[in-house]
C-alpha positions, 0 to 999 in steps of 0.5 A: 691875096691876088698872087695866091688867087692866080696860083690857085687858078694856074694850078687848077687849070694845069691839073685839069689838063694833067698829062698821063703816063702815056703822054710822058712816054710818048714825049720822052720818045719824041725828045729821044728821037729829036736828039738822036737826029742831031748827031753828026757823022763825027759822033757829035750831037747838037754841034761839034762841041764836046759839051753839047755832045756830053749833055745830050748823051747824058739826057739819052742815058737818063732816058734809058738809051743803052750804051750799046745804042749806035748813037750812044756808042758813037758819042762815047767814042768821040768823047773818049778820044777827045775829052772836053777841057772846059769846066762845064763840058768836063763836068757833064762828061764825068756825069755821063761816064758815071751814069753809063758805067761807073765801073768800066770808066772809073779810071777816066772818071778819076783822071777828069775829076783830078782836073776839077780838083786842081782847077778849083779857085781858092774861094771854092768856085770855078770859071769856064776855063778853070783858070780862076774864080768863077760864077755859080752856074759853072760851079754847080756843074763842077760840083755835080761832076765831082758828086758823080765821080764820088758815086763812082768810087773816086776819093774827093778831098773833103776840103774841095767841098768845104771850100764850095760850101763856104762860098755858097754860105758867104754869098747867100742873100739875106732872103736865102737866094743867090744870083749868078755872080753875087748875092744881088740879082737873085734868080730862081735858077741860081737859087736852085743851083745854090741849094743843090750845091750845098746838098752835094757839099754835105748840108742837109735841111735838118740833122737828126739829134738821135744820130748825134746824141743817142736814142733819148732824142729819137724823132728830134731834128735840128733845122739847118738855118742856111738851107731852110732859108733858101728852101723857103725862098724857092718855095715862095718863088714856086708859090707866087711865080711857078712859070718863072721856073717851068718856062725855062728848061735850065731852071726846071732842071735846077728845081728837079735837082733840088727835089732829088737831092733833098728828097722832096716830091712836093715843094710848096705842096706842089708835086713839082715833077707832075706839074713841070711835066704837064707844063712842058708837054702841054706847051709842047716844050715852048719856053720863054727863052730858048732851051735845048731839047736835052733840058726837057729830056733831063727833067722828064727822064731823071725825075720819072723815077718809079716808086718802090716804097711807100712810108705809111702814115696812119691816122693814129699817132701820125708823127710816130711813123716818121721818127727817122725822116731820112731812112727811106731816102737813104734806103732808096739811094742804096738800093739804086746802087745795089740793084742798078735800078733807079727807085724812089719812095713817098709818104702814103696814107691808107686811104682808098683815095690814095693814087699810089697804093695800087702800084707800090710794091712795098709798104714800109711801116715804122714807129716806136710808140703804140700804133693802131689803124682805123677799121677803114685803114685796116681794110685798105691794108688788107686789100694792099696785101691781097693785091700782091703788095709786101709789108715791111714792119720796122720797129724803132729801137726794137720797140715791143709796144709798136710790134704788139700794135702792128701784130694786133692789126695784122691779126684782124687780117690773118687771125692767129698769125705769128712771126717766124724765122724765114725758112731756107727755101723761102724765095726771098733768100735767093731773089738777088743775093744768095742768102740761103745760109745767112741768118736774116735780120727779119721774120716772116708772118705765117698763119699755120700753112700760109706764108704772108708777104709781111716781114718784121725787121729784128734789127733797127734798119731805120736808124742805120740808114738814117746815120748811113752806117748800115750792116752789110747783111741788112743791105743785102736783105733789103735788096732781096726784099725789093726784088721779091716785092718787084717780082709780084708788083713790077715798078711803074712810072711816077705818073701812073695812078693806081688806086686800090679798089675796095668794093662796098659789099666787101666786109672785113672778117669779124673773127678775132681772138679775144680774152673772153672765157665762159667756164661752162661754154663749148670747148673743142678738142684736138687729138694728139697721137704718135708722130703728130706735129704742130698741134699748137697751130691746130689749136689756133684754128679751133680757138678761132672757131670758139671765138666765132661762136662767142662773137657772131652766134652769141654761143658761150664757149671757152677761150682755149681748145683742149688737147686730148691724147689718143691714149687717154680714152677717159679724157676722149669720152668727155669731149663730144667733138675732137679734131684729128689732123696731120700731114703724114701717114699714120702709124698708130699703136694698137692702143690708139687704134682701139681707143679711136674705135671705142670712142666712135662706137660710143657716141663720139665725133671726129673731124679729120682734115689734111694739114695744109691740104696734104693728102697723105694723112687723109689717105691713111685715115681711109686705110685705118677706117677700113681696118677698124670697120671692115664692113663700113665704107667712107662715103661722100656725104650727099649735097643735101645733107645738113652738114652742107645746109645747117645753119649755113647753106651758101655756096663754098668758094675754093682757092688755089689748088683746090679742085672739084665739087663744092661737096667734098666731105666724106663720112663714116656712118654708124647707127644712122649718124656720121661719127667721123667726117673727113675734109681733104682741105685744111679748114683750120688753116683757111680760117687763119688766113685763107688757103690761096697758097695751099688750096682749100676754102676761102676764110668765109666758106671755111668758117661756115662749113666748120660751123655746120660740122661743129653744130652737127656734132653737138646736135645729132 
């Protein structure tokens, strides 16, 4: 009880003085300068030891110092000219070369890795000189070196890792910890070393039964008792005595490796990186035992991996969103290699209080069962997308219920939106790899003229990354997706906090498609004619307006809009309101022109709008009217006219390329009544999700103006 109180008190004090990202950047710069100042004319850093030079250079490299930097260039030269021979030094040397340029130095990495392979003792350990059995400290660094060599493409025999794995399991204490040379005298540093070493040797915290046994076992995992026991031990140390870890640079770096290898941002519910960084910086890197500056820099720089992706955990059926627990982890490892940029992920909720959502480029929404969001969560998701975020939907086993659930939620944000093939000119195809001619394993969400930053995976990326067997096109597509998302929202440091600010007065758009249908209610019609395209999308805008009249104005209306052929005059005369739209120059037949003229002269009403706000259609409508009604003119509708005033008179908001005055409607007037109204902007598309990409009205303005136009047609 007392220990728990002390931990709470210690954590509270630490959080009150938590460092900022600016503090972190400044501290890293100070450590970099400190290490650089230690370089001798020979190129060695921190003394004449090759090992100290290698580990200091490794810390500099982790902190972003390039190989072309004069200090790094001299350090690399002295090491390459005289490679270290002691196991500690040699292991860090391999790690350095792999970090700097694994391709350029692959042959040298291979040569030195063979030394480690040859000098491993039969019991799976190494000593300082590589002459026999050794301790857990040297052994962990030898394994780190071999792991770096493996990442560089060097083949390491399985038996090497198997020997070390068996050693650590044999020597594990009953409480899960390890000591320096035996299971006695358990220490935090050697417990962390044992855990990270077992991870390198292929041991996981848990194994997916779905990967081993098939889809029937989706979401089921088998815990690894050896790893779980040690992990619990480390958690207990962190809970009861956090300073035993963070007061020692070597141990702090050991904990960081556990967090990274096992993909745990939180250990014992503690954000170990934030806590450790705060502890180090606030204490000005004064440790209980002497620690070289490189340990602090290794911790701060290596652990400060920016977040690329957030794995969404909605309130409803939360476990449904994490059925493959290692998919994001393995995605980030793959992307780090493909993009040559370190990236990370974390679980996130759609809460306004979440401090990561505002900086995340990608939100990853996976699941298998039916899913839904609360109204507040949907508002936060909308804000995330409005803020430039990218949403990636990943249905497990191509689950239709999950796809239907996510689509329903998205239509609250983008009414009438549908997933379609990614066009050949979509920027995603060329963001990193050239995929212009490839069949992409995903679709993109579209609302008539707008293309949204929402993608639906058609192949099961999740299980492939869980099993580490990913199709090549999926890897390349994910890399392009990352670059696409980062282009809109660049990566930010781990300690950067950015909440999504949602104003209380912001209201969720209430208009959604429903299944209600009043047989005697209002039915809007849209015109089909020679050369017209995309009428199915046009109908969606009208059906949304019919839904709006039902839901917000309690006005009876039909569910579906009515298609009317311009060659069928009788059908046209049954409709008091007809929408007439297009994106190309008109080329109507003589019959179609005659029917249009007759309809307008005999009480009909036509609303014309440029599809996707393209002007060719509107220009040709003006020419057509001049041909049909040479004595009349298409004129600007006065700003005080009821079309702008009834029932809504609020100011209109223009988006994107839309320019000019709010009063932009033009009309053809016959017998003191406007029989045809022309909008240069696509109101139907605006209603379906805004007009930022093509220019026009925002959704609220489009709904109000469209309501005025319909009301005028039916009333006057």
